[in-house]
C-alpha positions in Angstrom: 102.0 188.0 207.6 102.6 185.5 210.4 106.2 184.7 211.3 107.9 182.0 213.3 111.3 181.3 214.7 113.4 178.3 213.6 116.8 177.4 214.8 119.6 174.8 214.1 121.7 174.2 211.0 119.5 171.6 209.4 116.2 173.6 210.0 117.7 176.7 208.5 119.2 174.9 205.6 115.9 173.3 204.8 114.1 176.6 205.0 116.4 178.0 202.3 116.0 174.9 200.1 112.2 175.2 200.4 112.5 178.9 199.5 110.7 180.1 202.6 110.6 183.8 203.1 113.3 184.8 205.6 113.2 188.1 207.4 116.2 188.1 209.8 119.1 185.8 210.7 120.6 185.9 214.1 124.0 184.3 214.7 126.1 183.9 217.8 128.7 186.7 218.1 132.2 185.4 217.6 131.1 182.1 216.0 132.7 181.6 212.7 132.9 177.9 211.9 133.0 176.9 208.2 129.4 175.5 208.3 127.9 178.5 210.0 129.9 180.8 207.7 128.6 179.1 204.6 125.0 179.2 205.9 125.4 182.9 206.7 126.7 183.7 203.2 123.6 181.9 201.7 121.3 184.1 203.8 123.3 187.2 202.8 123.1 186.3 199.2 119.3 186.2 199.6 119.4 189.7 201.0 118.4 188.6 204.5 119.7 191.0 207.2 122.1 189.3 209.6 122.5 190.2 213.3 125.2 189.0 215.7 123.8 188.6 219.2 124.9 187.2 222.5 124.4 183.6 223.6 121.9 184.7 226.2 119.8 186.5 223.5 119.8 183.4 221.3 118.9 181.2 224.3 116.0 183.5 225.1 114.8 183.7 221.5 114.9 179.9 221.0 113.2 179.2 224.3 116.2 177.4 225.6 116.4 175.1 222.5 119.7 173.8 221.1 120.1 176.5 218.5 123.7 175.7 217.4 124.5 179.4 217.3 121.9 180.3 214.6 118.2 181.3 214.5 116.0 182.8 211.8 112.7 184.6 211.7 110.8 183.2 208.7 107.3 183.3 207.2 105.1 180.8 209.1 104.3 177.7 207.1 100.6 177.5 206.4 99.5 174.1 207.9 96.6 172.4 206.2 93.4 171.8 208.1 90.4 169.5 208.0 89.0 171.6 205.1 92.1 170.7 203.1 91.9 166.9 203.8 89.1 166.2 201.3 90.9 168.0 198.6 94.2 166.2 199.3 92.5 162.8 199.4 90.8 163.5 196.0 94.2 164.0 194.3 96.2 161.4 196.2 97.8 158.7 194.1 96.7 155.1 194.3 99.9 154.2 196.1 100.0 157.1 198.6 101.1 156.5 202.2 99.7 158.6 205.0 101.0 158.8 208.6 98.4 159.5 211.2 99.7 160.5 214.7 97.2 160.1 217.5 98.2 162.6 220.2 102.0 162.7 220.0 102.9 165.1 222.9 106.6 165.7 222.5 107.5 168.1 219.7 110.8 166.4 219.3 109.0 163.1 218.6 106.7 164.9 216.2 109.7 166.3 214.4 111.4 163.0 214.3 108.3 161.4 212.8 108.2 164.0 210.1 111.8 163.4 209.3 111.1 159.7 208.9 108.0 160.5 206.8 110.1 162.5 204.4 112.8 159.9 204.3 110.4 157.0 203.4 108.2 158.8 200.9 105.1 159.5 203.0 102.7 161.7 201.1 100.9 163.4 204.0 100.9 163.5 207.9 97.7 164.0 209.8 97.6 165.2 213.4 94.8 166.3 215.8 94.4 169.9 216.7 94.0 169.2 220.4 96.0 167.0 222.7 99.1 166.9 220.5 102.4 168.7 220.2 102.3 172.0 218.2 104.4 172.5 215.1 106.8 175.0 216.6 110.6 175.5 216.4 111.6 172.5 218.4 109.6 170.2 216.1 110.9 171.9 213.0 114.4 171.5 214.2 114.0 167.8 214.9 112.3 167.3 211.5 115.5 168.4 209.8 113.6 169.5 206.7 110.7 167.1 207.0 108.4 169.9 208.0 108.9 171.6 204.7 108.9 168.4 202.6 105.8 166.6 203.8 102.3 168.2 204.0 101.0 168.2 207.6 97.2 168.5 208.1 95.7 169.4 211.5 92.2 168.2 212.1 89.8 169.1 214.9 88.3 165.6 215.1 90.7 162.7 214.4 88.0 160.0 214.4 86.0 161.8 211.7 89.1 162.4 209.7 90.0 158.7 209.9 86.5 157.8 208.5 87.0 160.2 205.6 90.5 158.7 204.9 89.0 155.2 205.0 86.1 156.2 202.7 88.7 157.5 200.2 90.1 154.0 199.8 93.0 154.1 202.3 93.6 150.9 204.4 94.1 152.0 208.0 96.8 150.1 209.8 97.2 150.6 213.5 100.6 150.0 215.1 100.0 148.0 218.3 102.6 146.2 220.4 100.0 143.6 221.3 98.8 142.8 217.7 99.0 139.2 216.7 100.6 139.9 213.4 104.1 141.3 212.7 104.4 144.2 210.3 106.5 142.2 208.0 103.8 139.5 207.5 101.6 141.5 205.1 101.7 143.4 201.8 100.8 147.1 201.7 100.8 147.9 198.1 98.0 150.5 197.5 96.7 153.4 199.6 97.8 152.9 203.1 97.5 155.0 206.3 99.8 154.0 209.1 98.3 155.0 212.5 100.4 155.5 215.6 99.3 156.4 219.1 100.9 158.9 221.5 103.6 158.3 224.0 102.5 156.0 226.8 98.7 156.0 226.0 98.9 154.5 222.6 95.9 154.4 220.3 92.8 156.0 221.6 89.5 154.0 221.6 87.9 155.8 218.7 91.1 155.6 216.7 91.4 151.9 217.3 87.8 151.4 216.1 88.6 153.2 212.8 91.6 150.9 212.0 91.1 147.9 209.8 94.2 146.0 210.7 96.7 146.0 213.5 100.4 145.1 213.3 103.3 145.1 215.7 107.0 145.6 215.4 108.7 142.3 216.6 110.9 142.8 219.6 113.9 140.6 220.1 115.5 142.1 223.2 114.4 142.9 226.8 112.9 146.3 226.0 109.1 146.2 226.2 108.3 149.2 224.0 109.8 151.7 221.6 109.8 155.5 221.4 107.0 156.6 219.1 109.3 158.2 216.6 111.6 155.2 216.5 108.5 153.0 215.9 107.4 155.3 213.2 110.8 155.1 211.5 110.9 151.3 211.6 107.4 150.8 210.4 107.7 153.3 207.5 110.9 151.6 206.5 109.2 148.2 206.4 106.3 149.6 204.3 108.7 151.3 201.9 110.7 148.1 201.5 107.6 146.0 200.9 106.2 148.4 198.3 109.4 148.6 196.4 110.1 144.9 196.4 109.7 142.6 193.3 106.4 141.1 192.6 104.3 143.4 194.8 101.1 144.2 193.0 98.4 146.7 194.2 96.0 144.0 195.4 93.8 144.5 198.5 93.6 140.7 198.9 97.2 140.8 200.0 96.2 142.7 203.1 96.6 141.2 206.5 93.6 139.1 207.4 
């Protein structure tokens, strides 16, 4: 059985809520705040062995991450693959929203995108196997439960996966700061896949070619761009608001043209 290490209060709380198999809990010796004490009791109630260790040990085990005095060894989450994509698409609802991340490099950005995906009702996240941040402890911590709540599929060929997603009836919307249309100018009522590029490079050529529409987030101030995770959060919020608003019907003619 594969294991992984996760750390931070939110990440461990989410692991318990998701009923992930936990093998060991490590806490900073001498740390006894109310939140940590409550978390420790929940692990003990689940018959998870608890070990008090030094700060240097926790720092080493977390790879220098901000562990907040707590780290756990848990069963590794089985991430979906390209083989799972077809099955997921076949059972996706007619109003499903997908988030496609084209080469996000920073695991903290990946985790923050997953957190926004969970907050705004995204059904699935798709990431490439190569040239992107792995789903390790830093991403899980930043996700604050999103890694357990939203299925994440890793695909070897993103362009091929995008074609499959499109053929399944999803409308592919690329987020591009130079797009002529603002994201709030359209209606996204049925199957939608929001596609974001990585930090700096943006959408790759083949990814752009697969998209059917492009939208931008209108900028009012002096900043020329947004962090990819911030952009994902804003865009997913706008989509969620539009889809929950009055008078929105699943009609592809309402798409941006």
